[in-house]
C-alpha positions in Angstrom: 115.4 99.3 94.4 112.8 96.8 93.5 112.4 95.2 96.4 113.0 97.7 98.5 110.2 98.8 97.4 108.3 95.3 97.7 108.9 96.2 101.2 106.8 99.4 101.6 103.9 98.2 99.2 103.9 95.6 102.0 103.7 97.8 104.3 101.3 100.5 103.5 100.0 97.1 104.7 100.4 97.7 108.5 100.4 101.1 108.8 97.6 101.4 111.0 99.8 99.1 113.1 102.4 101.6 113.8 104.8 100.2 111.8 107.4 102.3 110.7 110.2 101.4 108.5 114.0 102.8 109.4 115.8 102.4 105.3 119.5 102.0 105.7 121.2 102.8 102.2 125.0 102.1 101.9 126.3 103.4 98.2 128.2 100.1 97.0 126.8 96.3 97.2 128.2 95.2 100.8 130.4 98.5 101.5 129.9 99.8 105.0 127.2 97.4 105.5 128.7 96.1 108.6 128.8 99.8 110.2 124.6 100.1 109.1 123.6 97.3 110.8 125.6 97.7 114.3 123.9 101.6 113.8 120.7 100.1 113.7 121.0 97.4 116.2 121.1 100.5 118.4 118.1 102.2 117.6 114.8 100.9 119.7 113.4 98.1 116.4 111.9 94.8 116.4 112.7 92.8 113.6 115.4 93.6 110.6 115.6 92.7 106.7 119.1 93.3 105.1 120.6 91.6 102.5 124.3 90.4 103.0 127.1 90.6 101.2 129.3 89.4 103.4 127.5 87.0 105.0 131.0 85.8 107.8 131.3 89.1 108.3 128.2 90.4 109.4 127.9 86.8 111.6 128.4 88.9 114.7 125.7 92.0 114.6 123.5 88.9 113.1 124.4 86.9 116.4 123.6 90.0 118.5 120.6 91.0 117.0 119.2 87.2 118.4 120.8 88.0 122.2 118.1 91.1 121.8 116.0 89.2 120.3 115.4 90.9 117.4 114.9 88.4 114.2 116.4 89.0 111.6 115.5 87.9 107.8 117.8 87.7 104.9 116.3 88.8 101.4 118.1 88.3 98.1 120.9 86.4 98.8 121.5 84.5 102.6 123.7 84.9 105.7 123.9 80.9 106.4 125.4 79.0 109.6 123.9 82.0 111.4 121.4 82.6 114.0 119.3 84.2 111.2 115.2 83.3 111.4 114.9 82.6 107.4 115.8 84.1 103.6 113.7 85.0 101.0 114.9 84.4 97.7 115.2 82.3 93.9 117.2 79.4 94.2 120.4 80.5 92.9 121.2 77.4 92.5 118.1 77.0 89.6 118.8 80.5 88.4 122.0 79.8 87.4 121.1 76.1 85.9 117.9 77.7 84.0 121.0 80.3 82.4 122.6 77.5 81.2 120.9 74.8 80.1 120.0 77.8 78.4 123.1 79.2 76.9 123.9 75.9 76.0 121.0 75.6 74.2 121.8 79.1 71.8 125.6 78.1 71.6 124.8 74.4 70.6 128.7 74.0 68.7 130.3 75.8 72.2 132.3 79.3 72.9 134.1 80.8 75.5 131.8 82.6 78.2 132.0 85.4 80.5 129.5 85.3 83.8 129.4 88.9 85.9 128.3 88.2 89.0 128.8 91.8 92.2 131.2 89.0 94.7 132.2 85.4 95.1 132.3 86.0 98.6 128.2 86.9 98.5 126.3 83.1 98.4 123.9 84.1 95.7 125.7 84.9 93.3 128.3 82.3 93.8 125.8 79.2 93.9 124.5 80.8 90.7 128.0 80.7 89.4 127.6 76.9 90.7 124.4 76.9 88.9 125.7 77.6 85.8 128.5 75.9 85.2 127.0 72.4 86.4 124.3 73.3 83.5 127.1 74.5 80.8 128.6 71.5 81.0 125.4 69.1 80.5 123.7 70.8 77.7 126.8 72.6 76.0 129.7 69.4 76.7 132.0 72.2 74.0 131.0 75.9 76.0 134.0 77.0 78.3 133.8 79.2 81.5 136.7 81.8 80.6 136.3 84.5 82.9 134.1 84.5 86.2 134.3 88.8 87.0 133.6 90.1 90.2 132.2 94.1 90.1 131.1 94.5 92.9 127.0 95.5 91.6 129.3 98.9 90.6 128.3 100.0 86.7 131.4 101.8 85.8 133.6 98.7 87.3 131.4 96.2 84.9 131.7 98.4 82.0 135.5 98.8 81.9 135.3 95.2 83.4 134.0 93.8 80.5 135.1 95.9 77.7 138.5 94.3 78.9 137.7 90.5 78.3 135.5 91.4 74.9 139.1 93.4 73.1 141.4 90.4 74.7 139.5 87.3 73.3 136.7 85.8 71.4 132.7 85.7 73.7 130.3 84.0 71.9 128.4 83.8 75.6 127.7 86.3 79.1 125.6 85.5 82.2 124.9 88.6 83.6 124.1 86.7 87.2 122.9 90.2 88.8 120.9 92.7 87.8 123.8 94.9 87.6 123.2 94.1 83.2 122.9 97.4 81.2 127.1 98.6 81.2 127.5 95.3 79.8 125.1 96.0 76.6 126.8 99.2 76.7 130.6 98.2 76.3 128.9 95.6 73.7 126.9 98.2 71.8 130.5 100.6 71.4 132.9 96.9 70.5 129.6 96.3 67.5 128.7 93.1 69.2 125.5 93.7 70.2 123.7 91.1 69.3 126.5 88.9 68.0 126.9 87.3 71.7 124.3 85.4 73.6 123.8 87.7 76.6 121.4 86.4 79.4 120.9 88.6 82.0 118.9 88.8 85.3 115.8 90.8 86.4 113.7 93.2 84.7 113.4 96.7 84.0 112.4 99.2 81.7 116.1 100.0 80.1 116.1 96.4 79.3 113.3 96.3 77.6 114.0 97.9 74.3 116.9 94.7 74.1 115.4 92.0 75.0 112.8 93.1 71.3 115.8 94.1 70.0 117.1 90.5 70.6 120.8 91.7 72.5 119.6 90.6 75.5 118.4 86.9 74.4 116.8 86.0 77.9 116.2 87.1 81.5 115.6 84.9 84.8 113.7 87.8 86.6 114.3 87.0 90.0 110.8 88.4 91.1 112.6 91.3 93.6 109.4 93.0 94.8 108.4 89.9 95.8 111.4 89.0 97.4 110.5 92.3 99.4 106.8 92.0 99.7 107.7 88.1 101.2 109.8 89.3 103.8 108.5 92.1 105.0 105.4 89.4 105.7 107.8 87.0 107.8 108.6 89.6 110.2 105.7 90.9 110.4 103.4 87.5 111.2 106.6 86.2 113.1 106.6 89.5 115.4 102.7 90.2 115.7 101.1 86.0 115.6 104.7 84.1 116.6 104.4 82.0 113.0 107.8 81.0 113.1 108.8 80.0 109.0 110.9 77.5 107.0 114.0 78.1 107.3 114.6 79.2 103.7 111.3 80.3 101.7 112.4 80.1 97.6 110.4 81.4 95.0 110.4 80.6 91.8 111.8 82.3 89.0 110.6 83.0 85.3 112.4 83.2 82.1 111.8 86.5 80.1 112.7 86.5 76.5 111.1 88.4 73.5 108.1 86.1 72.7 
């Protein structure tokens, strides 16, 4: 939602140029995305901004857009080795590594850690896991990742899978690598584990504030999604109106947010 809002904020400055946004949504991250992209390529569009969940599946669509001379900008997650113009995101390896280092400080005596992502097929999510695993191993050799859970950014799925893990094994730390953290926090609370498990989340939104203030969430890695959306829109407009060719990948710096 924040990425979308960032796109609309940036677009408002270009309304005088006659720019119009055609917005397509689908119920679940990755579900029906191929159909959505195929449909919009049949419309009279000049550029396309997407968040690819399954980049390999989307490759033919991105290639078709390139053939039609429609630049494609990826935002939040990438589709590498395709003909997209560029991608804008917070570096996922850095984000995961920051979370891993923090978790290493929190769990200096070691313990089991569960990682919640959307899908391993999504480049951003898999690279966060890589960064987290490497950093946790360096800063907390006794720490052990005992579960990498795919939730498909679905709240009900995250809640049920989190409860299942917490009931099966002792967990000292949880890293939620997407913004789908509220169902995980709900499961912790219902099992009476709020505050006893060190939780690192991703991004920042009103519902999370109370959890940070209470200490239930030890830290969150803010990916600055609105800025990602603004940058994506400005990039594609700059390319279309002024011929400005962007770098192949534009990385923003994440911010670590803690109670202080």
